[in-house]
Structure formats: C-alpha cells, structure tokens
C-alpha positions in Angstrom: -2.1 1.5 16.0 -3.8 0.3 12.8 -2.4 -0.3 9.4 -4.5 -0.1 6.2 -3.8 -0.8 2.6 -6.0 1.0 0.1 -6.0 -0.4 -3.5 -7.8 0.7 -6.6 -9.7 -2.0 -8.4 -10.2 -5.7 -7.6 -7.8 -8.5 -7.9 -8.5 -10.4 -11.0 -5.9 -13.2 -10.7 -6.6 -16.1 -8.3 -2.9 -16.7 -7.7 -2.5 -13.1 -6.5 -5.6 -13.3 -4.3 -4.3 -16.5 -2.8 -1.0 -14.9 -2.0 -2.7 -11.8 -0.5 -4.9 -13.9 1.7 -1.9 -15.9 2.9 0.3 -13.0 3.7 -2.3 -10.7 5.1 -3.5 -13.5 7.4 0.1 -13.9 8.6 0.5 -10.1 9.1 -2.6 -10.0 11.4 -0.6 -12.0 13.9 1.6 -9.0 14.4 -0.4 -5.9 13.6 -4.0 -4.6 13.3 -4.4 -4.6 9.5 -7.2 -3.8 7.0 -7.3 -4.2 3.3 -9.7 -1.8 1.4 -10.2 -2.1 -2.3 -12.0 0.9 -3.8 -13.8 0.6 -7.2 -11.8 1.1 -10.4 -13.1 4.3 -12.1 -12.7 3.0 -15.7 -16.5 3.0 -16.2 -16.5 4.2 -19.7 -14.1 5.4 -22.4 -15.5 8.9 -21.9 -13.3 9.5 -18.9 -9.8 10.9 -19.6 -6.8 9.6 -17.6 -6.8 12.9 -15.6 -10.5 12.5 -14.8 -10.0 8.9 -13.8 -7.1 9.9 -11.5 -9.1 12.7 -10.0 -12.1 10.5 -9.3 -9.9 7.7 -7.9 -8.1 10.4 -5.8 -11.3 11.6 -4.3 -12.3 8.0 -3.4 -8.9 7.3 -1.9 -8.9 10.6 0.2 -12.5 9.9 1.4 -11.1 6.8 3.2 -8.3 8.7 5.0 -8.6 10.6 8.2 -6.8 13.9 8.7 -4.7 12.3 11.5 -3.6 9.4 9.3 -0.1 8.9 8.1 -0.4 8.5 4.3 2.2 6.5 2.4 1.8 6.0 -1.3 3.5 3.2 -3.1 4.9 4.9 -6.1 7.9 4.4 -8.4 9.1 7.9 -7.6 9.3 7.0 -3.9 12.2 6.1 -1.6 13.5 2.6 -1.9 14.4 0.4 1.1 16.0 -2.9 1.6 13.8 -5.3 3.6 15.7 -4.5 6.8 15.5 -0.8 6.2 11.7 -1.1 5.5 11.3 -3.0 8.8 13.2 -0.2 10.6 11.0 2.4 8.9 7.9 0.4 9.9 9.1 0.4 13.5 9.6 4.1 13.4 6.0 4.5 12.1 4.7 2.3 14.9 6.5 4.6 17.4 5.2 7.8 15.8 2.1 8.0 17.8 -0.2 8.0 14.8 -3.4 6.2 15.2 -3.4 4.8 11.7 -0.8 4.3 8.9 -2.4 4.1 5.4 -0.5 2.7 2.4 -2.1 3.2 -1.0 -1.6 1.5 -4.3 -3.0 3.5 -7.1 -4.7 2.3 -10.3 -3.1 1.9 -13.7 -2.4 5.6 -14.2 -1.0 6.4 -10.7 -2.4 9.1 -8.4 -4.0 12.5 -8.7 -2.2 15.6 -7.6 -4.4 15.8 -4.5 -3.2 12.4 -3.4 0.4 13.3 -3.9 -0.2 16.6 -2.0 -1.7 14.7 0.9 1.0 12.0 1.1 3.4 12.1 4.0 5.8 9.7 2.3 6.4 8.0 -1.0 7.8 4.5 -1.0 9.0 2.5 -4.1 9.1 -1.2 -4.0 11.2 -1.4 -7.1 12.5 0.7 -10.0 10.8 -1.8 -12.3 7.2 -1.4 -13.4 4.6 -3.9 -12.1 0.9 -4.2 -12.5 -1.0 -2.7 -9.5 -2.2 -6.2 -8.7 1.4 -7.7 -8.5 2.5 -4.7 -6.3 -0.2 -5.7 -3.8 1.4 -9.1 -3.5 4.9 -7.7 -3.3 3.8 -5.3 -0.6 2.0 -8.0 1.4 5.1 -10.1 1.4 7.3 -7.2 2.4 5.0 -6.2 5.2 5.0 -9.7 6.5 8.8 -9.9 6.1 9.2 -6.6 8.1 7.0 -7.9 10.9 9.1 -11.1 11.2 12.3 -9.0 11.1 11.1 -6.8 13.9 10.2 -9.9 15.9 13.5 -11.6 15.3 11.9 -14.6 13.5 13.7 -16.7 11.0 11.8 -15.9 7.9 14.3 -13.3 6.6 17.9 -14.3 5.9 20.9 -12.1 5.2 
C-alpha cells in the first residue's frame, strides 16, 4: 500500500519545509509515502475563486486513480484524537486499497468535483490554519500515528 499527500502550491517558509522534510523522512521508515505539490492556480487576478477551485480540482483529480481512497483534509471533516487517527490509519491499511491519497487544498478549499470524489473528510482542527501549516501538522500526525501503531515511545497519554 502506498500513501500520497497532494498539496496545492509550494511551501514558502523554510521552517515549514524543514519540518516536512524531517517528518516525511521519518514516515518513510514505516510506510511507502509520496508528497506531490501541484501548482497554485492564482496566475492572474482574472480568475475568480470558483475558477481557481475548479482548475485546482482538475489538477488534483488528474493525480488520483479511480481505485484510490481519497481523503481530503477539510475543516468540515471528522476530527480524531491522535490515537483515533492511528486506528483509522490502520483500518485504511487493512482496506485492501492500493493507494490512500490525502489532499490539502489551496487558500479557497476544494471544488465540488473534489468533494464529490472524496471518500472521507478529515479535520485536523476546528481552527483555521494556512495550507502550509496544515502540511506540517499533518506530517507530524502521520508520523505520530505510525509510531502509535508500532508501539513506539513518541506518543504519550
């Protein structure tokens, strides 16, 4: 099984990129993982928010196979504790799917097509964070879930 995280836009902050590099390198000890950043569609002010979302949505969906499990990280999604997220991750690993794809949208969220294709919505917090910070929070929680599933001492309760 493979895990993929699709993000919209590049990471502009070095401290975020350093954290992503650290956690995703750690994650690869446990799972087959890929990070894919698709271009931000804010090319000009001539695109409306809806047009940006639709264009980003097409780019996101073009990187997802029909057989993939698609989980979008969205403030309207289900929230989990870290242990619950690890349990959910374990269920996903046992699901028989070839690939699990998590997606972090751009500044304006997702198109209706991406919402329609999603198998699950997961929220990392009720708070609003930039899409760059959410990447780092997700990376840490993915690593934490892996250590929980492997009974390692990283997570404390």
